[in-house]
N, C-alpha and C positions, 0 to 999 in steps of 0.2 A: 433484436438485441435490446434488453431492458436491464435496469439496475437490479443487481442481485442482493443489494443491501436492504434490510428491513429491520423492524424492531426486534426480531428474533435473533439477529446476528450478534455475536459477541466479538469484541475487539480487544486485543492486548497489544501494548506498545512496550518497547524496550526501556524507555525512560521518559520523564517529563521534566522540563527545565525547572530547576530549583524545587522540585516536587510540588509545584504550584498547579495542582490538577484543576482547581477552579478557574485558573487563568489560561492554562496551556494544555489541558487534558485531552485524552483520546476522543471524548464526546464531540469535540470540535472538528474532527475529521469529516463527519457526515452531517453536520448541521446546515449545510448549504449557505453559510454566511461568509462573506469575504471580510468580515470584521473580526472573526475569531479564528484561531489556529491551534494545531498541535505543534509543540516545540519540544524537541528532544534536548537532553543534556549533551554535553560535549563528549566526544569519543566515538570511535567506530568499532564494529558496525552498529547501526541502529536498525530496528525492525518493527514491522506491524504484522500481527497475525489476525486473520479474520476467520471465525468459525461461522459458517452460514447456517448450521443447524439442519442442513439438507444437502443432497447431492446436486452439484451445479457443473456447468460447462462454461468456463471463463473464456471470453473472447477478447476483451480489452480492459485496460485500466486507464482511468482519467485521474490525473494528479495536477493540482495547482500548488506549486511551491512558492516560497518567497525567494526572489533572486538573491544569490549570495549564500543561500542555505539549502542548496539543491543536492540531491543524491547524484553523484557522477556515474558510478558503476552500481547498478541495481540488479537484483535477481528476483525472479518470481519462482516460488516453490509451491508444489501441490502436495497435499497429504495423501499418502497411498493407502491401499488396503492392508499393507504390511505394517501400518502404524508409524510411518516416518515420513518426513518431508523429502521430496525429490525435486531436483531442478527441472523447471519447464523451459525457462529461457533467461537470458540476460537482456537488460535494456539500459539505454544511456540518455537520460533526460538532458535537455538544454538548460543552461543557467539563465532562465528567464522567469518572469512572473505569470504570464498567461497560462491558461489551462493547456495541459499537454496530454495527448492521447497515445498510448502505447498499444498498438494492435499487433497481435502475435500472428505472423504469417504461417500458421500451421494448418495443414489440411485437417478437416474435421475428423478424419480417421485416426490422426495422431494425437488429438487432444485427449487430455485425461479428465475423467469425471472425478470430482473431488468434493469433499465437504468443508475443507479448510485450505486457505492459501497463506503463504508467508511472503512478505515483501522485505527483502534485505537491502539496506543501503550500505554497501561495502565501503564507500568513500563519499566525501561531501565536498562541495565547492567552498565551504567554510573551513578556515584554517584549523578550527577546534573540533570539527566533525559534527557540528549541530545540523539538524534537519528541521525545516519549518514547512508545514503543509496546511493550506487553507481549505482545500477540497480534495476528497478522495471518493471515487466511485469505481465499482467493479461491475462491468457489463457482461452479459451473456444470457444464458437460458437455464432453466431448471432441467435437470437430467431425468 
């Protein structure tokens, strides 16, 4: 299992706090620095879309949230050959700061090969619905 994120990946986010992309933009999701973060605006749901630029088999997601700004109910969706996102699974991160790993207990025969994933944060531990992420990685293998 290796990181599927590289320079060819394109990332889109639902919002950025106060539109301050130089301080809280999507580029900080994958810079491997605990000093920078993506911070969403208030409101739910929030989301992250990752276009890998190739077909991949996603095995797990690693996310480091800021405690108090954690997605409570989250969905992973995969882009289908029919041109739409389909739910793969739901996951429920803890309201903590350390790195969390969401491994999907799906047999390899049931996994979907996809070129894009969407992570939806349906609700947040923050009263206003904000999400703060210091690190995001998608692990798996090329298909």
